VEXSE-354530 format. One record per atom (N, C-alpha, C, CB): residue in one letter; x, y, z. Coordinates in steps of 0.1 Angstrom, whole numbers, padded with zeros to 4 digits, always signed. Glycine has a CB too. Layout:
N
AXYZ...
***
This chain:
320
X+1371+1607+0334X+1361+1599+0341X+1349+1608+0344X+1367+1595+0355X+1338+1601+0346X+1325+1607+0349X+1326+1612+0364X+1313+1598+0347X+1329+1624+0366X+1330+1629+0380X+1320+1640+0383X+1345+1635+0382X+1308+1640+0376X+1298+1649+0379X+1293+1647+0393X+1286+1648+0369X+1288+1657+0400X+1283+1656+0413X+1293+1650+0423X+1270+1648+0413X+1305+1654+0423X+1315+1648+0432X+1312+1650+0447X+1329+1653+0430X+1305+1661+0451X+1302+1664+0465X+1288+1661+0469X+1305+1678+0468X+1280+1655+0459X+1267+1651+0463X+1257+1662+0463X+1267+1644+0476X+1261+1675+0459X+1251+1686+0459X+1246+1689+0446X+1258+1698+0465X+1253+1687+0435X+1248+1690+0421X+1238+1679+0417X+1260+1691+0411X+1229+1683+0408X+1219+1673+0403X+1226+1662+0396X+1209+1680+0394X+1221+1650+0399X+1228+1638+0393X+1225+1637+0378X+1223+1625+0400X+1212+1639+0375X+1207+1638+0361X+1208+1652+0354X+1193+1632+0360X+1221+1657+0354X+1223+1670+0348X+1223+1670+0333X+1236+1676+0354X+1211+1668+0328X+1209+1668+0313X+1197+1678+0310X+1205+1653+0308X+1195+1681+0297X+1184+1689+0293X+1171+1683+0299X+1183+1691+0278X+1161+1692+0303X+1149+1687+0308X+1142+1677+0299X+1139+1699+0311X+1137+1666+0305X+1131+1655+0297X+1119+1650+0305X+1141+1644+0294X+1111+1642+0298X+1100+1635+0305X+1104+1621+0306X+1086+1637+0297X+1104+1616+0318X+1109+1602+0321X+1098+1594+0327X+1121+1603+0331X+1096+1582+0322X+1087+1572+0327X+1095+1562+0336X+1079+1565+0316X+1090+1561+0348X+1097+1551+0357X+1087+1541+0362X+1104+1559+0369X+1091+1528+0360X+1083+1518+0366X+1091+1513+0379X+1080+1506+0356X+1083+1507+0389X+1090+1503+0401X+1095+1515+0409X+1102+1494+0398X+1088+1527+0408X+1093+1539+0414X+1092+1539+0429X+1085+1550+0408X+1083+1531+0434X+1082+1531+0449X+1091+1521+0456X+1067+1529+0453X+1098+1514+0448X+1108+1504+0453X+1120+1511+0458X+1112+1494+0443X+1130+1503+0464X+1142+1508+0469X+1150+1516+0460X+1151+1496+0474X+1154+1510+0448X+1162+1518+0438X+1153+1529+0432X+1167+1508+0428X+1141+1525+0429X+1132+1534+0422X+1130+1547+0429X+1119+1528+0419X+1129+1546+0443X+1127+1558+0451X+1139+1568+0449X+1125+1555+0465X+1151+1562+0450X+1163+1571+0448X+1163+1577+0434X+1175+1562+0450X+1160+1569+0424X+1160+1574+0410X+1150+1586+0408X+1157+1563+0400X+1138+1584+0413X+1128+1594+0411X+1131+1607+0418X+1114+1589+0415X+1136+1606+0431X+1140+1617+0438X+1151+1626+0431X+1145+1613+0452X+1161+1619+0425X+1171+1626+0418X+1166+1632+0405X+1183+1617+0415X+1157+1625+0398X+1152+1630+0386X+1144+1643+0389X+1142+1620+0379X+1136+1643+0399X+1129+1656+0403X+1139+1667+0407X+1119+1653+0414X+1149+1663+0415X+1159+1673+0419X+1166+1679+0407X+1169+1667+0429X+1167+1671+0396X+1174+1675+0384X+1165+1683+0375X+1180+1664+0377X+1152+1685+0378X+1143+1693+0370X+1136+1686+0359X+1151+1704+0364X+1136+1672+0360X+1129+1665+0349X+1114+1662+0353X+1136+1651+0346X+1105+1661+0343X+1092+1657+0345X+1091+1642+0346X+1082+1662+0334X+1084+1637+0356X+1084+1622+0359X+1069+1617+0359X+1091+1619+0372X+1067+1606+0352X+1055+1598+0352X+1059+1585+0358X+1048+1596+0338X+1052+1580+0368X+1055+1567+0374X+1043+1557+0372X+1057+1568+0389X+1047+1545+0368X+1037+1534+0367X+1037+1527+0380X+1041+1525+0355X+1025+1526+0387X+1024+1521+0400X+1011+1514+0402X+1027+1532+0411X+1011+1504+0411X+0998+1498+0414X+0990+1506+0425X+1001+1483+0420X+0997+1515+0432X+0991+1522+0442X+0993+1537+0440X+0996+1518+0456X+0984+1543+0433X+0986+1557+0429X+0986+1567+0441X+0974+1562+0419X+0978+1564+0451X+0977+1573+0462X+0990+1573+0470X+0966+1569+0472X+0996+1560+0472X+1008+1559+0479X+1020+1566+0472X+1012+1544+0481X+1020+1564+0458X+1031+1571+0450X+1030+1586+0451X+1031+1565+0436X+1017+1591+0449X+1015+1605+0449X+1020+1611+0463X+1001+1609+0447X+1016+1604+0474X+1020+1609+0487X+1035+1608+0489X+1013+1600+0498X+1042+1598+0484X+1056+1596+0486X+1064+1607+0479X+1061+1582+0481X+1059+1611+0467X+1067+1621+0459X+1060+1635+0460X+1068+1616+0445X+1052+1637+0470X+1046+1650+0473X+1038+1656+0461X+1057+1660+0477X+1032+1647+0454X+1024+1652+0443X+1032+1657+0431X+1014+1662+0447X+1045+1655+0431X+1053+1661+0420X+1054+1652+0408X+1067+1664+0426X+1049+1640+0408X+1049+1631+0397X+1035+1629+0392X+1057+1618+0400X+1034+1625+0379X+1022+1620+0374X+1021+1605+0376X+1021+1623+0358X+1010+1600+0382X+1009+1586+0385X+0999+1579+0376X+1005+1584+0400X+1003+1567+0371X+0994+1559+0363X+0994+1545+0368X+0997+1560+0347X+0984+1538+0366X+0983+1524+0371X+0983+1514+0360X+0972+1522+0380X+0984+1518+0347X+0984+1509+0336X+0990+1517+0324X+0970+1505+0332X+0997+1509+0315X+1003+1515+0303X+0991+1520+0294X+1011+1505+0296X+0979+1515+0296X+0968+1520+0288X+0964+1534+0292X+0956+1511+0290X+0969+1539+0303X+0966+1553+0307X+0975+1563+0300X+0969+1554+0322X+0985+1558+0293X+0993+1567+0284X+0987+1567+0270X+1008+1562+0284X+0985+1579+0265X+0980+1581+0252X+0991+1579+0242X+0973+1595+0250X+0988+1575+0230X+0998+1574+0219X+1005+1587+0217X+0992+1569+0206X+0998+1598+0220X+1004+1611+0217X+1012+1617+0229X+0993+1621+0214X+1012+1610+0240X+1021+1614+0252X+1035+1612+0248X+1017+1605+0264X+1043+1622+0252X+1057+1621+0249X+1065+1617+0261X+1062+1635+0244X+1073+1606+0259X+1082+1601+0269X+1096+1601+0263X+1078+1587+0275X+1105+1608+0269X+1119+1608+0263X+1128+1597+0267X+1126+1621+0267X+1127+1593+0280X+1135+1582+0286X+1126+1573+0294X+1147+1588+0294X+1128+1560+0293X+1121+1550+0302X+1131+1543+0311X+1113+1540+0293X+1128+1543+0324X+1136+1536+0334X+1127+1525+0339X+1142+1545+0345X+1129+1512+0336X+1121+1501+0339X+1127+1493+0351X+1118+1492+0327X+1122+1495+0363X+1127+1489+0375X+1117+1479+0381X+1131+1499+0385X+1105+1478+0375X+1095+1470+0382X+1098+1455+0382X+1081+1471+0374X+1094+1449+0393X+1097+1434+0395X+1094+1430+0409X+1111+1431+0391X+1086+1419+0411X+1084+1414+0425X+1097+1410+0431X+1074+1403+0424X+1098+1411+0444X+1110+1407+0452X+1114+1392+0448X+1107+1408+0467X+1126+1390+0444X+1131+1377+0440X+1134+1368+0452X+1143+1379+0432X+1139+1374+0463X+1142+1366+0475X+1131+1366+0485X+1155+1371+0481X+1126+1354+0488X+1114+1353+0497X+1108+1339+0497X+1104+1363+0493X+1096+1338+0492X+1089+1325+0492X+1097+1316+0482X+1075+1327+0488X+1095+1303+0485X+1101+1293+0476X+1097+1295+0462X+1098+1278+0481X+1106+1291+0452X+1102+1293+0438X+1094+1281+0433X+1115+1294+0430X+1081+1281+0438X+1071+1271+0432X+1068+1276+0418X+1058+1271+0441X+1061+1267+0411X+1057+1271+0397X+1048+1284+0397X+1050+1260+0390X+1040+1285+0408X+1031+1296+0409X+1040+1309+0411X+1021+1295+0420X+1050+1308+0420X+1059+1319+0423X+1067+1323+0411X+1068+1315+0435X+1072+1313+0403X+1079+1316+0391X+1071+1323+0381X+1085+1303+0385X+1058+1319+0380X+1049+1326+0371X+1047+1341+0375X+1035+1319+0370X+1045+1343+0388X+1044+1357+0393X+1056+1365+0390X+1040+1356+0408X+1068+1359+0392X+1080+1367+0390X+1082+1370+0375X+1092+1358+0394X+1078+1361+0366X+1079+1364+0352X+1069+1375+0348X+1076+1351+0344X+1057+1374+0354X+1046+1384+0351X+1051+1398+0355X+1033+1380+0357X+1057+1399+0367X+1061+1412+0372X+1072+1418+0364X+1064+1411+0386X+1080+1410+0357X+1091+1415+0349X+1089+1414+0334X+1104+1407+0353X+1087+1402+0329X+1086+1400+0315X+1073+1406+0309X+1088+1385+0312X+1062+1402+0315X+1049+1406+0309X+1048+1421+0310X+1038+1399+0317X+1052+1427+0321X+1051+1442+0322X+1059+1449+0312X+1055+1446+0336X+1071+1444+0310X+1080+1449+0300X+1075+1448+0286X+1094+1443+0301X+1068+1437+0283X+1062+1435+0270X+1051+1446+0268X+1056+1421+0269X+1043+1449+0278X+1033+1459+0277X+1039+1473+0275X+1024+1459+0289X+1050+1475+0281X+1057+1488+0280X+1062+1489+0265X+1069+1489+0290X+1068+1479+0260X+1073+1479+0246X+1062+1481+0236X+1081+1466+0243X+1050+1474+0239X+1039+1476+0231X+1034+1490+0230X+1027+1467+0236X+1035+1497+0241X+1031+1512+0241X+1041+1519+0233X+1030+1517+0255X+1054+1516+0234X+1064+1523+0226X+1061+1522+0212X+1078+1518+0230X+1057+1510+0208X+1054+1507+0194X+1042+1516+0189X+1050+1493+0192X+1033+1519+0198X+1021+1528+0194X+1024+1543+0195X+1010+1524+0203X+1034+1546+0203X+1037+1560+0206X+1041+1568+0193X+1048+1562+0216X+1035+1580+0192X+1038+1588+0180X+1053+1593+0180X+1028+1600+0179X+1057+1596+0192X+1072+1600+0193X+1078+1590+0203X+1073+1615+0199X+1089+1584+0198X+1095+1573+0205X+1105+1578+0216X+1102+1563+0196X+1106+1571+0227X+1117+1575+0236X+1130+1572+0229X+1116+1566+0249X+1141+1579+0234X+1154+1577+0228X+1161+1566+0236X+1162+1590+0229X+1157+1563+0248X+1165+1554+0257X+1156+1546+0266X+1176+1562+0265X+1159+1534+0267X+1153+1525+0277X+1164+1519+0286X+1144+1514+0271X+1163+1523+0299X+1172+1517+0309X+1164+1506+0316X+1178+1528+0319X+1168+1494+0314X+1160+1483+0319X+1168+1475+0330X+1156+1473+0308X+1162+1474+0341X+1168+1466+0352X+1169+1451+0348X+1160+1468+0365X+1180+1445+0353X+1182+1431+0352X+1190+1427+0364X+1189+1427+0338X+1197+1416+0364X+1205+1412+0376X+1216+1403+0372X+1196+1405+0386X+1226+1402+0381X+1237+1393+0378X+1233+1379+0378X+1249+1396+0387X+1221+1376+0383X+1216+1362+0381X+1216+1358+0367X+1202+1362+0387X+1217+1367+0358X+1218+1364+0343X+1229+1354+0341X+1221+1377+0335X+1240+1354+0348X+1251+1345+0346X+1250+1332+0353X+1264+1352+0350X+1239+1330+0361X+1237+1318+0368X+1246+1318+0380X+1241+1306+0359X+1252+1307+0383X+1260+1306+0396X+1274+1300+0393X+1253+1297+0406X+1283+1303+0402X+1297+1298+0401X+1299+1290+0414X+1308+1309+0400X+1306+1278+0413X+1309+1270+0425X+1318+1278+0434X+1315+1257+0421X+1317+1276+0447X+1325+1282+0457X+1340+1280+0453X+1322+1277+0471X+1348+1290+0454X+1362+1289+0450X+1365+1292+0436X+1367+1276+0454X+1355+1293+0427X+1357+1296+0413X+1359+1312+0412X+1346+1291+0404X+1371+1316+0409X+1373+1331+0409X+1373+1336+0395X+1387+1334+0415X+1368+1329+0385X+1367+1334+0371X+1358+1346+0371X+1361+1323+0362X+1364+1357+0365X+1357+1370+0364X+1347+1369+0353X+1366+1381+0363X+1335+1374+0356X+1324+1374+0346X+1321+1388+0341X+1311+1367+0351X+1325+1391+0328X+1322+1404+0323X+1309+1402+0314X+1333+1409+0314X+1305+1412+0307X+1293+1412+0299X+1292+1402+0288X+1290+1426+0294X+1304+1396+0285X+1304+1386+0274X+1302+1372+0279X+1317+1387+0266X+1301+1370+0293X+1300+1357+0299X+1286+1352+0295X+1302+1358+0314X+1285+1339+0293X+1272+1333+0289X+1263+1331+0300X+1274+1320+0281X+1250+1330+0298X+1240+1327+0308X+1239+1312+0310X+1226+1332+0304X+1231+1307+0319X+1230+1293+0322X+1215+1289+0321X+1235+1290+0336X+1213+1275+0321X+1200+1270+0319X+1194+1267+0333X+1200+1257+0311X+1193+1277+0342X+1186+1276+0355X+1177+1288+0356X+1197+1276+0366X+1167+1287+0365X+1156+1296+0365X+1161+1311+0367X+1147+1293+0377X+1170+1314+0376X+1174+1328+0378X+1180+1334+0366X+1183+1329+0390X+1187+1326+0358X+1193+1331+0346X+1183+1332+0335X+1205+1321+0342X+1174+1322+0334X+1164+1323+0324X+1155+1335+0326X+1156+1310+0324X+1151+1338+0338X+1143+1349+0341X+1149+1362+0336X+1140+1350+0356X+1162+1364+0339X+1169+1376+0334X+1170+1376+0319X+1183+1377+0340X+1172+1365+0313X+1173+1364+0298X+1160+1368+0292X+1177+1350+0294X+1149+1363+0298X+1135+1366+0292X+1132+1381+0294X+1125+1358+0299X+1136+1386+0306X+1134+1400+0309X+1141+1409+0299X+1138+1404+0323X+1154+1406+0297X+1162+1414+0288X+1157+1413+0273X+1177+1410+0289X+1153+1401+0269X+1148+1399+0256X+1135+1407+0254X+1145+1384+0253X+1126+1408+0264X+1114+1416+0263X+1118+1431+0261X+1105+1414+0275X+1128+1436+0268X+1132+1450+0267X+1138+1453+0254X+1142+1453+0278X+1146+1443+0249X+1153+1446+0236X+1143+1447+0224X+1163+1435+0233X+1130+1443+0227X+1120+1445+0217X+1118+1459+0213X+1107+1439+0221X+1122+1468+0222X+1120+1483+0219X+1130+1487+0209X+1122+1491+0232X+1141+1479+0207X+1151+1483+0197X+1146+1484+0183X+1162+1473+0197X+1135+1476+0180X+1130+1477+0166X+1123+1490+0163X+1119+1466+0164X+1121+1498+0174X+1115+1511+0172X+1125+1523+0173X+1103+1514+0182X+1138+1519+0172X+1148+1529+0172X+1152+1533+0186X+1144+1541+0164X+1148+1526+0196X+1151+1530+0210X+1164+1523+0214X+1140+1526+0220X+1173+1530+0220X+1185+1524+0225X+1182+1517+0239X+1197+1534+0227X+1185+1504+0240X+1181+1496+0251X+1193+1491+0259X+1172+1484+0247X+1195+1496+0271X+1206+1492+0280X+1200+1484+0291X+1214+1504+0285X+1205+1472+0293X+1201+1463+0304X+1211+1463+0315X+1198+1448+0299X+1207+1467+0327X+1216+1470+0338X+1215+1458+0348X+1212+1483+0346X+1226+1450+0349X+1226+1438+0357X+1231+1441+0370X+1235+1427+0350X+1222+1443+0380X+1225+1447+0393X+1231+1436+0401X+1213+1453+0400X+1242+1439+0409X+1246+1430+0420X+1238+1433+0432X+1261+1431+0422X+1243+1428+0444X+1236+1431+0457X+1237+1446+0459X+1243+1423+0468X+1226+1452+0461X+1225+1467+0462X+1228+1471+0477X+1212+1473+0457X+1238+1479+0479X+1241+1483+0492X+1234+1496+0495X+1257+1486+0494X+1225+1496+0505X+1217+1508+0509X+1210+1504+0522X+1208+1512+0498X+1201+1513+0526X+1194+1511+0538X+1181+1504+0536X+1191+1525+0545X+1178+1500+0524X+1166+1491+0521X+1171+1479+0513X+1155+1500+0514X+1161+1472+0508X+1165+1460+0500X+1169+1448+0508X+1175+1464+0490X+1177+1440+0503X+1181+1427+0509X+1192+1430+0520X+1186+1417+0499X+1200+1440+0519X+1211+1442+0528X+1208+1443+0542X+1219+1455+0524X+1198+1451+0547X+1195+1451+0561X+1192+1438+0567X+1183+1460+0563X+1185+1429+0560X+1182+1416+0565X+1195+1407+0566X+1173+1408+0555X+1205+1409+0556X+1217+1402+0557X+1226+1407+0569X+1225+1404+0544X+1225+1420+0572X+1233+1426+0582X+1228+1424+0596X+1235+1441+0580X+1215+1420+0598X+1209+1419+0611X+1217+1409+0620X+1195+1414+0609X+1220+1397+0615X+1227+1388+0624X+1241+1393+0628X+1230+1374+0617X+1247+1401+0619X+1260+1407+0622X+1259+1417+0633X+1267+1413+0610X+1248+1426+0632X+1246+1436+0642X+1243+1430+0655X+1235+1446+0637X+1237+1418+0655X+1233+1412+0668X+1245+1404+0674X+1222+1402+0666X+1256+1404+0666X+1268+1397+0671X+1269+1382+0668X+1270+1400+0685X+1260+1378+0660X+1259+1363+0657X+1262+1360+0642X+1246+1357+0661X+1267+1370+0635X+1269+1368+0620X+1283+1362+0618X+1269+1381+0613X+1284+1356+0606X+1297+1349+0603X+1296+1343+0589X+1301+1339+0613X+1306+1335+0585X+1305+1329+0572X+1293+1320+0570X+1318+1320+0570X+1287+1321+0558X+1275+1314+0555X+1278+1303+0545X+1264+1323+0549X+1275+1290+0548X+1277+1279+0539X+1291+1278+0534X+1268+1281+0528X+1301+1280+0543X+1315+1279+0539X+1322+1293+0537X+1317+1271+0526X+1314+1302+0531X+1319+1316+0530X+1328+1319+0518X+1326+1320+0542X+1331+1309+0510X+1340+1312+0499X+1333+1317+0486X+1348+1299+0495X+1320+1318+0486X+1313+1322+0475X+1315+1337+0472X+1298+1320+0476X+1317+1340+0459X+1320+1354+0455X+1307+1363+0457X+1325+1355+0441X+1309+1375+0462X+1298+1384+0464X+1301+1397+0455X+1296+1387+0479X+1292+1399+0446X+1293+1411+0437X+1282+1421+0441X+1292+1407+0422X+1286+1433+0443X+1277+1443+0449X+1278+1456+0443X+1279+1444+0465X+1269+1466+0446X+1271+1480+0441X+1263+1489+0451X+1265+1481+0427X+1268+1500+0454X+1261+1510+0462X+1250+1516+0454X+1271+1521+0467X+1238+1519+0461X+1227+1525+0454X+1230+1538+0447X+1215+1526+0463X+1239+1546+0453X+1243+1559+0447X+1250+1556+0434X+1252+1567+0456X+1258+1546+0433X+1265+1543+0420X+1255+1538+0410X+1276+1533+0422X+1244+1532+0414X+1234+1528+0404X+1228+1540+0398X+1223+1519+0411X+1224+1550+0406X+1218+1562+0401X+1227+1570+0392X+1213+1571+0413X+1240+1571+0397X+1250+1578+0389X+1253+1571+0376X+1263+1581+0397X+1253+1558+0377X+1255+1549+0365X+1244+1551+0354X+1256+1535+0368X+1232+1552+0359X+1221+1555+0349X+1223+1569+0342X+1208+1555+0356X+1226+1579+0350X+1229+1592+0345X+1240+1592+0335X+1231+1602+0356X+1251+1584+0338X+1262+1583+0329X+1258+1577+0316X+1273+1574+0336X+1250+1566+0316X+1246+1560+0303X+1237+1570+0295X+1238+1547+0306X+1228+1577+0302X+1219+1586+0296X+1228+1597+0289X+1210+1593+0306X+1238+1603+0296X+1246+1613+0290X+1253+1608+0278X+1256+1618+0300X+1259+1595+0279X+1266+1590+0267X+1257+1588+0256X+1272+1577+0271X+1244+1583+0258X+1235+1581+0247X+1232+1594+0241X+1222+1574+0253X+1230+1604+0249X+1227+1618+0243X+1238+1623+0235X+1223+1627+0255X+1250+1618+0238X+1262+1623+0230X+1265+1614+0218X+1274+1623+0239X+1256+1605+0216X+1257+1596+0204X+1266+1584+0206X+1263+1604+0193X+1269+1581+0218X+1277+1569+0222X+1268+1557+0223X+1286+1571+0234X+1271+1546+0218X+1263+1534+0218X+1263+1528+0232X+1268+1523+0208X+1251+1527+0238X+1250+1521+0252X+1241+1509+0252X+1244+1532+0262X+1237+1504+0240X+1228+1493+0239X+1235+1480+0244X+1224+1491+0225X+1227+1471+0250X+1232+1458+0254X+1233+1457+0269X+1246+1455+0248X+1240+1447+0274X+1241+1444+0289X+1252+1452+0295X+1244+1430+0291X+1250+1457+0307X+1259+1464+0316X+1260+1458+0330X+1256+1480+0316X+1271+1454+0334X+1272+1449+0348X+1273+1461+0358X+1285+1440+0350X+1262+1463+0366X+1262+1473+0376X+1267+1467+0389X+1248+1479+0377X+1280+1465+0390X+1287+1460+0402X+1299+1468+0404X+1290+1444+0400X+1303+1468+0417X+1315+1476+0420X+1328+1468+0416X+1316+1478+0436X+1339+1475+0414X+1351+1468+0410X+1356+1458+0420X+1362+1478+0407X+1354+1460+0433X+1359+1451+0443X+1349+1439+0445X+1362+1458+0456X+1354+1427+0443X+1346+1415+0446X+1352+1409+0459X+1347+1405+0434X+1343+1406+0468X+1347+1400+0480X+1340+1386+0482X+1343+1409+0492X+1346+1378+0490X+1339+1365+0494X+1329+1368+0504X+1349+1354+0499X+1319+1359+0506X+1309+1361+0516X+1316+1362+0530X+1299+1350+0516X+1326+1354+0532X+1333+1355+0545X+1340+1368+0547X+1344+1344+0546X+1346+1374+0537X+1352+1387+0538X+1341+1398+0540X+1360+1390+0525X+1330+1396+0533X+1319+1406+0535X+1315+1406+0550X+1307+1402+0526X+1313+1394+0555X+1308+1393+0569X+1319+1399+0579X+1306+1379+0573X+1331+1396+0576X+1342+1402+0585X+1343+1417+0584X+1356+1396+0581X+1342+1422+0572X+1343+1437+0571X+1330+1444+0577X+1344+1441+0556X+1318+1438+0574X+1306+1444+0580X+1307+1443+0595X+1294+1436+0574X+1312+1432+0601X+1313+1432+0615X+1322+1442+0621X+1317+1418+0619X+1333+1444+0613X+1343+1455+0618X+1336+1468+0617X+1355+1454+0609X+1329+1471+0607X+1322+1484+0606X+1312+1486+0617X+1315+1486+0592X+1305+1475+0621X+1295+1476+0631X+1301+1473+0645X+1284+1465+0628X+1314+1471+0646X+1321+1468+0659X+1314+1456+0666X+1320+1481+0668X+1313+1446+0658X+1307+1433+0663X+1316+1422+0659X+1293+1431+0657X+1316+1410+0666X+1323+1399+0662X+1318+1392+0650X+1324+1388+0674X+1326+1384+0643X+1321+1377+0632X+1328+1363+0632X+1324+1384+0618X+1323+1354+0641X+1330+1342+0643X+1321+1330+0642X+1336+1342+0656X+1307+1332+0642X+1298+1321+0642X+1294+1317+0628X+1286+1324+0650X+1299+1305+0623X+1295+1301+0609X+1281+1296+0609X+1305+1290+0604X+1275+1298+0597X+1261+1292+0595X+1262+1282+0584X+1251+1304+0591X+1258+1269+0587X+1259+1259+0577X+1249+1262+0566X+1256+1245+0583X+1252+1257+0554X+1243+1259+0543X+1231+1251+0542X+1251+1257+0530X+1231+1239+0548X+1220+1230+0546X+1206+1235+0552X+1222+1217+0553X+1206+1243+0563X+1193+1248+0567X+1187+1258+0557X+1194+1254+0581X+1196+1266+0551X+1192+1276+0541X+1186+1269+0529X+1204+1285+0537X+1193+1258+0524X+1188+1251+0513X+1175+1244+0516X+1199+1241+0508X+1174+1239+0528X+1161+1232+0532X+1150+1242+0532X+1163+1226+0546X+1152+1254+0536X+1142+1264+0537X+1138+1270+0524X+1146+1275+0547X+1148+1273+0516X+1146+1281+0503X+1147+1272+0490X+1156+1291+0502X+1151+1260+0491X+1152+1252+0479X+1162+1257+0469X+1138+1250+0473X+1157+1258+0456X+1165+1263+0445X+1170+1277+0447X+1157+1262+0432X+1162+1285+0454X+1165+1299+0457X+1177+1300+0466X+1153+1305+0464X+1181+1290+0473X+1193+1291+0482X+1205+1294+0474X+1194+1278+0490X+1206+1290+0461X+1217+1293+0453X+1221+1308+0453X+1215+1288+0439X+1211+1317+0455X+1214+1331+0455X+1223+1335+0467X+1201+1339+0457X+1223+1327+0478X+1231+1329+0490X+1243+1320+0491X+1222+1328+0502X+1242+1308+0486X+1252+1298+0489X+1262+1297+0478X+1246+1285+0492X+1258+1301+0466X+1268+1301+0454X+1270+1315+0450X+1262+1292+0442X+1281+1318+0443X+1284+1332+0440X+1285+1335+0426X+1296+1335+0447X+1288+1347+0423X+1292+1352+0410X+1302+1363+0411X+1279+1358+0402X+1313+1361+0405X+1324+1371+0405X+1323+1380+0392X+1338+1364+0405X+1314+1390+0394X+1310+1398+0382X+1317+1411+0382X+1294+1401+0382X+1323+1415+0371X+1331+1427+0370X+1324+1437+0360X+1345+1424+0365X+1325+1450+0363X+1318+1461+0355X+1327+1465+0344X+1315+1473+0364X+1330+1456+0335X+1340+1459+0324X+1336+1471+0316X+1342+1447+0316X+1323+1471+0311X+1318+1481+0302X+1318+1495+0309X+1305+1478+0296X+1313+1495+0322X+1313+1508+0329X+1327+1514+0330X+1306+1506+0342X+1336+1506+0334X+1350+1511+0336X+1356+1515+0323X+1359+1500+0342X+1353+1508+0312X+1359+1512+0299X+1352+1524+0294X+1356+1500+0289X+1340+1527+0298X+1333+1539+0294X+1337+1552+0302X+1318+1537+0294X+1346+1550+0312X+1351+1561+0320X+1343+1565+0332X+1351+1573+0311X+1334+1556+0336X+1326+1558+0348X+1334+1557+0361X+1314+1548+0349X+1333+1567+0370X+1340+1567+0382X+1331+1563+0394X+1346+1581+0385X+1334+1552+0401X+1326+1548+0412X+1328+1556+0424X+1329+1533+0415X+1317+1560+0430X+1317+1567+0443X+1322+1558+0454X+1304+1574+0446X+1317+1545+0453X+1320+1535+0464X+1326+1523+0457X+1307+1532+0472X+1339+1523+0454X+1345+1511+0448X+1349+1500+0457X+1358+1515+0440X+1349+1503+0470X+1353+1493+0480X+1342+1491+0490X+1366+1498+0488X+1340+1478+0495X+1329+1475+0503X+1329+1481+0517X+1329+1460+0505X+1341+1483+0523X+1342+1489+0536X+1335+1503+0536X+1356+1490+0541X+1339+1511+0527X+1334+1525+0526X+1319+1525+0523X+1341+1533+0516X+1315+1515+0514X+1301+1514+0510X+1292+1511+0523X+1299+1504+0499X+1297+1501+0530X+1289+1497+0542X+1289+1508+0553X+1295+1484+0548X+1300+1514+0554X+1301+1525+0564X+1291+1536+0561X+1315+1531+0565X+1288+1538+0549X+1279+1549+0545X+1264+1546+0548X+1280+1552+0530X+1261+1533+0551X+1247+1529+0554X+1245+1523+0567X+1242+1520+0543X+1255+1521+0575X+1254+1514+0588X+1255+1524+0599X+1265+1503+0589
***
C-alpha cells in the first residue's frame, strides 16, 4: 500500500524536483496542493485571476500568471494539476450560469491543452479535476455501486463533467498521461462542508429530503495524497490515464451522515428537512443534495492506495 507520510511530517509529493503548473490554486483543494508541493521542494507556477492575492497567499514562493499566454513555448512544465472551476453549488443553473460553468472548466482546459500543444517540452502528466456528478444521479434507495466503468447520464451535471474530461484528454495526443479525478464531497474546513454542517452545529440538522440518498465523500488530505500516488505511479511507468473515483471506501446515506456529524459535534439530529423547499430554491441543482451517488474508488484501491480517512466519523472529527 501507499503508506508514504504516515505521520503527516514527511513531504507528500516526495518525488524528484519538478516544475508544476496549478490552476485553481487559491481554491480550497488548490491551496492544500500548492502548500504540499512547496513543502516537497517543487517549483510551482499558478494560473490565477488575482496575481497579487496568490502571491500574498503563498508568500511569494510561486510564479503567478493570469493567462496561458504568459507561458512561453520554451517554458518547461513537468506536471499540470488543473483544478480551476467556478463554484458549482450556488445560483440557479440558468443558461447564463451554465455557460459560465462551462467556460471556467471546459474553455480554460482547452486553452491549457493548446499551450501543451505549442510547448517545446511536453508535461508528462496532467491531473485534471472532475466530479462524481459525471455519473449523474441515483434515486434514493438505489445502492448500486458506481465504479469508473459506470456510464454517464444525459443531464447537465454529467454533461459538464464529460465535456471537462474530454477537453483534458486532448492532451493525450501530445503524449501526456491524463488522469481525471472525480471528486466526491470534499471533507475539510472549507468548501461545501461547513455550510452543510452549520444546521447540525446549531442543533437543527437532520435528514434532508428523506435522507436515503447515498453520499460519497473524500477527505482533502486523501485528495492530495491520491494525486501524489498517481504521480509516483506514472513516474514508475504505470498507466494512470482515464477516470479515477476520488471517494472514500465508506458510503453513507445522508441520514447517516447527519447522525454521525451530530454525534461528533455533540448535537441532536432529529429535525428532518423536506426536499421541496430545496428544489423550489435551487431547481435542477437540487439534485446535488436530494439525489445521491454510491461511488466507489475501485481503481485507487486496486492500485494499492491507502486512505488516511476511510471512515466518515474520523474524517469529520479531524475538521470539526
